[in-house]
C-alpha positions in Angstrom: -0.1 -21.1 170.9 -0.9 -18.7 167.9 1.4 -16.0 166.9 -1.3 -13.7 166.7 -3.1 -12.4 170.2 -6.5 -12.1 168.2 -8.6 -14.0 170.6 -11.1 -15.7 168.3 -8.1 -17.3 166.4 -6.4 -18.1 169.6 -9.4 -20.3 170.7 -10.4 -21.5 167.2 -6.4 -22.7 167.3 -7.3 -25.0 171.1 -11.0 -25.8 169.8 -9.1 -27.7 166.6 -7.0 -29.1 168.6 -9.6 -30.6 170.6 -11.4 -32.0 168.0 -8.2 -33.8 166.9 -8.1 -35.0 170.7 -10.5 -38.4 170.1 -8.7 -39.6 167.0 -5.7 -39.3 168.6 -6.8 -41.0 171.9 -8.6 -44.0 169.4 -5.9 -47.1 169.6 -8.1 -48.6 166.3 -6.0 -49.1 163.7 -2.8 -49.1 165.4 -0.9 -52.0 166.8 -0.2 -52.2 170.5 3.3 -50.9 170.0 2.5 -48.1 168.0 -0.2 -47.4 170.4 2.7 -47.7 173.4 4.6 -45.6 171.4 2.9 -42.9 170.5 1.1 -42.7 174.0 3.7 -40.8 176.2 4.2 -37.9 173.2 0.4 -37.4 172.4 0.0 -36.8 176.8 2.6 -34.2 176.6 1.7 -32.5 173.8 -2.2 -32.6 175.2 -1.1 -31.7 178.8 1.7 -28.8 177.3 -1.9 -27.2 175.8 -3.9 -27.5 179.5 -0.8 -25.7 180.7 -0.8 -23.2 177.9 -4.9 -22.8 178.5 -4.5 -22.4 182.6 -2.1 -19.4 181.8 -4.5 -17.9 179.2 -7.1 -18.0 182.0 -5.0 -16.3 184.7 -3.8 -13.4 181.7 -8.0 -13.3 180.9 -8.5 -12.9 184.7 -5.6 -10.1 185.3 -6.7 -8.6 182.1 -10.4 -8.6 183.5 -9.0 -7.3 187.1 -7.6 -4.3 185.5 -10.4 -3.2 183.8 -12.8 -3.6 186.8 -10.0 -1.5 188.5 -9.8 0.9 185.4 -13.8 1.5 185.9 -13.8 1.7 189.4 -11.4 4.8 189.1 -13.2 6.4 186.0 -16.7 5.8 188.2 -14.9 7.2 191.5 -13.1 10.4 190.3 -16.0 11.7 187.3 -18.9 11.1 189.3 -20.0 14.6 191.7 -22.5 12.6 193.9 -21.0 9.6 196.0 -21.7 5.8 194.3 -22.2 3.3 197.1 -20.0 0.1 196.2 -22.7 -1.9 195.2 -23.7 0.4 192.6 -20.6 1.0 191.0 -19.9 -2.4 191.2 -23.3 -2.8 189.0 -22.6 -0.1 186.8 -18.7 -1.6 185.8 -20.4 -5.4 185.9 -22.3 -4.1 182.7 -19.5 -2.1 180.8 -19.1 -3.6 177.2 -15.6 -4.5 178.2 -16.3 -6.1 181.2 -18.8 -8.1 179.8 -16.9 -8.8 177.1 -13.7 -10.0 178.8 -16.2 -12.5 181.3 -17.1 -14.4 178.1 -13.8 -14.8 177.2 -12.9 -16.0 180.8 -16.0 -18.7 180.5 -15.0 -20.0 176.7 -10.9 -20.0 178.1 -12.4 -22.1 181.5 -14.2 -24.3 179.2 -11.4 -25.2 177.0 -9.3 -25.5 179.9 -12.0 -28.4 181.5 -11.9 -30.0 178.4 -7.9 -30.3 178.0 -8.5 -31.6 181.2 -11.0 -34.3 180.6 -8.6 -35.2 177.5 -5.7 -35.3 179.7 -7.8 -37.9 182.3 -8.4 -40.0 179.1 -4.8 -40.0 178.3 -4.3 -41.1 181.9 -7.0 -43.9 181.4 -5.2 -44.7 178.3 -2.3 -45.6 179.7 -3.7 -47.8 182.0 -5.3 -49.8 179.5 -2.1 -49.7 177.4 -0.2 -51.1 180.3 -2.7 -54.0 181.3 -3.1 -55.4 177.0 0.3 -55.3 177.2 0.8 -57.3 180.8 -2.3 -59.6 179.2 -0.3 -60.2 176.1 3.1 -61.1 177.5 0.9 -63.4 179.7 -0.4 -65.1 177.3 3.2 -65.7 175.2 4.4 -67.1 178.6 1.6 -69.4 178.5 2.1 -70.5 175.5 6.3 -71.2 176.3 5.0 -73.4 179.2 
């Protein structure tokens, strides 16, 4: 994960990693041995990034909850008239901090879903590599008989 917490650079960091996933999944131009050797480390790399995104999603959700709480207190303490809960909620959800946090959470969740798909693609690729390897072994065994 990038060193600073500027959310745009953090999201850009993950989008750039995601953009490379297609190339990493592609087996064209690689020998079977190269693809099989690289597969576990690539799977681990993308799974690690998925875990980071899950944590980031939880962090953003926690921050969103904190902001909602802060604004709820503000609306309850600073208004001379009692506002009902639904009205307070409407006011809170329209606060710029809340809107921005919700947008960030949506982007993080989108990335998380994309990395989940990459993880599933690597699982499928693992089965594919296993099947091709077994097929090649069977062809060699047939040639020996």
